C-alpha positions in Angstrom: -4.7 -7.1 -54.6 -4.7 -10.9 -54.9 -3.0 -11.5 -51.6 -5.5 -9.3 -49.8 -8.3 -11.4 -51.3 -6.6 -14.6 -50.1 -6.3 -13.2 -46.6 -10.0 -12.3 -46.6 -11.1 -15.7 -47.9 -9.0 -17.5 -45.2 -10.5 -15.2 -42.6 -14.1 -16.1 -43.6 -13.3 -19.8 -43.7 -11.8 -19.6 -40.2 -14.7 -17.5 -39.0 -17.2 -20.2 -40.1 -15.3 -23.3 -39.2 -13.4 -22.1 -36.1 -15.2 -18.9 -34.9 -12.9 -18.0 -32.1 -9.8 -18.4 -34.3 -11.6 -16.4 -37.0 -12.3 -13.5 -34.6 -8.7 -13.5 -33.5 -7.6 -13.6 -37.1 -9.9 -10.7 -37.9 -8.5 -8.6 -35.1 -4.9 -9.3 -36.1 -5.8 -8.3 -39.7 -7.5 -5.2 -38.5 -4.7 -4.0 -36.4 -1.7 -5.2 -38.4 -3.0 -4.5 -42.0 -5.4 -1.7 -41.0 -3.8 0.8 -43.4 -5.4 -1.0 -46.4 -9.1 -0.1 -46.6 -10.0 -3.5 -48.3 -8.5 -5.5 -45.5 -9.9 -3.2 -42.8 -13.4 -3.6 -44.2 -13.2 -7.4 -44.5 -11.5 -7.7 -41.1 -14.6 -6.1 -39.6 -16.9 -8.5 -41.5 -14.7 -11.5 -40.5 -15.1 -10.5 -36.8 -18.9 -10.1 -37.2 -19.2 -13.5 -38.9 -17.1 -15.2 -36.2 -19.1 -13.7 -33.4 -22.4 -14.7 -35.1 -21.1 -18.2 -35.6 -20.2 -18.4 -31.9 -23.7 -17.2 -30.9 -25.4 -19.7 -33.3 -23.2 -22.5 -31.9 -24.1 -21.7 -28.3 -27.8 -21.5 -29.1 -27.6 -24.9 -31.0 -25.7 -26.6 -28.2 -28.1 -25.2 -25.6 -31.2 -26.4 -27.6 -29.7 -29.8 -28.3 -28.6 -30.2 -24.7 -32.1 -29.3 -23.4 -33.7 -31.6 -25.9 -31.4 -34.5 -24.9 -32.3 -34.0 -21.3 -35.9 -34.1 -22.1 -35.4 -37.3 -24.1 -33.5 -38.9 -21.2 -36.2 -38.1 -18.8 -38.8 -39.8 -21.0 -37.0 -43.1 -21.1 
């Protein structure tokens, strides 16, 4: 059980810090270790967290980019 917890923790860390890598990691966990219900459940959550982090990143970059354009136009 301890190794499954470590795999899940690594997945969540990757999903937060490197969302694309986290999503890929979650997919690999889901399809390779899918026979274990604990891993299967957390793999789904890792994929969801990774996708959410990508969406949040895109929104933040868009908002900051637009605000920088507005600041450049003012000067």
